[in-house]
Each structure stands twice: as structure tokens, then as C-alpha cells.
C-alpha positions as CSV (number, residue, x, y, z in Angstrom):
1,X,107.0,149.5,151.9
2,X,105.6,148.5,148.5
3,X,107.7,151.3,146.9
4,X,110.9,149.9,148.5
5,X,110.2,146.4,147.2
6,X,109.5,147.8,143.7
7,X,112.7,149.7,143.7
8,X,114.7,146.6,144.8
9,X,113.2,144.5,142.1
10,X,113.8,147.2,139.4
11,X,117.4,147.8,140.6
12,X,118.3,144.1,140.6
13,X,116.9,143.6,137.1
14,X,120.0,144.5,135.0
15,X,122.3,142.6,137.4
16,X,120.2,139.4,136.8
17,X,120.4,139.9,133.0
18,X,124.2,140.1,132.7
19,X,126.2,137.3,131.3
20,X,128.6,135.5,133.6
21,X,132.3,136.7,133.6
22,X,134.4,134.7,131.1
23,X,137.8,134.8,129.6
24,X,139.3,133.7,126.3
25,X,142.4,131.9,127.5
26,X,142.6,128.7,125.3
27,X,139.8,129.8,123.0
28,X,142.2,129.1,120.0
29,X,142.1,125.4,120.8
30,X,138.3,125.1,120.4
31,X,137.2,123.6,117.1
32,X,133.4,123.8,117.1
33,X,131.5,127.0,116.4
34,X,134.5,128.9,115.1
35,X,134.0,131.5,112.4
36,X,136.5,133.6,110.5
37,X,135.5,137.2,109.6
38,X,137.8,138.5,106.8
39,X,139.3,142.0,106.5
40,X,141.1,143.8,103.8
41,X,144.8,144.5,104.3
42,X,145.3,147.5,106.7
43,X,141.5,147.9,107.3
44,X,139.2,147.3,110.2
45,X,136.0,147.9,108.2
46,X,133.4,145.2,108.0
47,X,132.6,144.3,104.4
48,X,130.1,142.2,102.6
49,X,132.6,139.3,102.7
50,X,131.9,139.1,106.5
51,X,128.1,138.6,106.1
52,X,128.1,134.8,106.2
53,X,130.5,134.4,109.2
54,X,128.6,137.1,111.2
55,X,125.3,135.4,110.5
56,X,126.7,132.0,111.5
57,X,128.1,133.4,114.7
58,X,124.8,135.2,115.5
59,X,122.9,131.9,114.9
60,X,125.2,130.0,117.3
61,X,124.8,132.7,120.0
62,X,121.0,132.8,119.6
63,X,120.7,129.0,119.8
64,X,121.6,129.1,123.5
65,X,121.3,132.3,125.6
66,X,124.1,131.1,128.0
67,X,126.8,131.0,125.4
68,X,129.4,133.7,125.0
69,X,131.9,134.5,122.3
70,X,135.6,135.4,122.1
71,X,136.4,137.7,119.2
72,X,140.1,137.3,118.5
73,X,141.4,139.9,116.2
74,X,144.4,139.1,114.1
75,X,146.7,141.3,111.9
76,X,149.6,140.1,109.9
77,X,152.7,142.2,109.4
78,X,150.7,145.3,108.5
79,X,153.1,147.8,109.8
80,X,155.2,147.5,113.0
81,X,154.2,145.4,116.0
82,X,152.3,148.2,117.7
83,X,150.4,149.1,114.5
84,X,149.5,145.4,113.9
85,X,148.2,144.8,117.5
86,X,146.2,148.1,117.3
87,X,144.7,147.0,114.0
88,X,143.9,143.5,115.4
89,X,142.1,145.2,118.4
90,X,140.1,147.5,116.0
91,X,139.0,144.5,114.0
92,X,137.9,142.6,117.1
93,X,135.9,145.7,118.2
94,X,134.3,146.1,114.8
95,X,133.0,142.5,114.9
96,X,131.7,143.1,118.5
97,X,129.9,146.1,117.3
98,X,128.5,144.3,114.2
99,X,127.2,141.4,116.4
100,X,125.7,143.9,119.0
101,X,124.0,145.7,116.1
102,X,122.4,142.3,115.2
103,X,121.0,142.1,118.8
104,X,123.6,140.1,120.6
105,X,124.2,141.6,124.1
106,X,127.6,143.2,124.3
107,X,128.3,141.5,127.7
108,X,128.2,138.2,125.8
109,X,131.2,139.3,123.6
110,X,134.8,139.7,124.5
111,X,137.0,141.4,121.9
112,X,140.7,140.8,122.1
113,X,143.8,141.3,119.9
114,X,146.1,138.4,119.1
115,X,149.4,138.9,117.3
116,X,152.0,136.5,116.1
117,X,154.4,139.5,116.0
118,X,155.4,138.8,119.6
119,X,155.9,135.1,119.2
120,X,158.7,133.9,116.9
121,X,157.4,130.3,117.2
122,X,153.8,131.2,116.1
123,X,155.1,133.6,113.4
124,X,157.2,130.8,111.8
125,X,154.3,128.3,111.8
126,X,151.3,130.3,110.9
127,X,151.0,132.7,108.0
128,X,149.9,136.3,108.9
129,X,146.2,136.6,109.2
130,X,143.8,139.4,108.4
131,X,140.7,138.0,110.2
132,X,138.8,138.0,113.4
133,X,138.2,134.5,114.7
134,X,134.8,134.3,116.4
135,X,134.8,131.4,118.9
136,X,131.4,130.7,120.4
137,X,132.3,129.0,123.7
138,X,130.4,125.9,124.8
139,X,127.5,126.5,127.2
140,X,128.6,126.5,130.9
């Protein structure tokens, strides 16, 4: 009986520690706790130039354990549309890995690619970007 209770407690542990499900729809409209991680043209490699933005994002996430972050990868016209969206996704994943390496739980991070390539309206208004926008969402 005691063994069964112990197994139930241990088995439920990780489920209790997981962040709630969230999505990044509308994250672009949030103005507070937004950080831009820069990348070199055609690259998804984190460089020294990203240090300040990553540290700021980490600090915002550590301040409140309930907060989560959307990592929105962008790529300008760095090849065709497929190449650009792939590069944007790689950049977002690189930032997620960098934040996870700093101790932020991966389930608190959602990496997504965003591309102006597929929207003539956005493409005409915004210049191409080579960044990942880290949006730390408000606490639930």
C-alpha cells in the first residue's frame, strides 16, 4: 500500500511541474518584455551580440515562474520563401536552446517561425528582419 502511494506521488511529479499549454497568437502586439536577438545574414548561430537580449529574457522569465515566452524567428529575403522560413525556424530553435542552456525549462518556451515572405502587406510595411523576437508573455 505504501509502495503504491509512493509510486503515485513520483509518477505525478513531472506532470505537476509542466508549464500550462500556451500559444503565440497575437504575441507580436505585446510591447512589454520584448527582446530582439540578432543574427548574421544567412545564419542561425547565436553570437556574442545576442548576450544582452538573452540575459534580459532570462531575467524576465526567472522573475515569475508562471511566465512563458514566444520565440518568433524572422528571416528577411535570405533565399526563397522556403529557405527563409526554414532559417527563421532554425533561429527560433537556437534561441530556445540557448535559454534552456541557461536553465529555463523548455516547456516554458515556444519557438515559431514568422515570415513576411507570405504576406505582401507585411512585406511592404516592414523591412526584412534577421532576428528572433523573444516575447515574455504576461503571467496568467
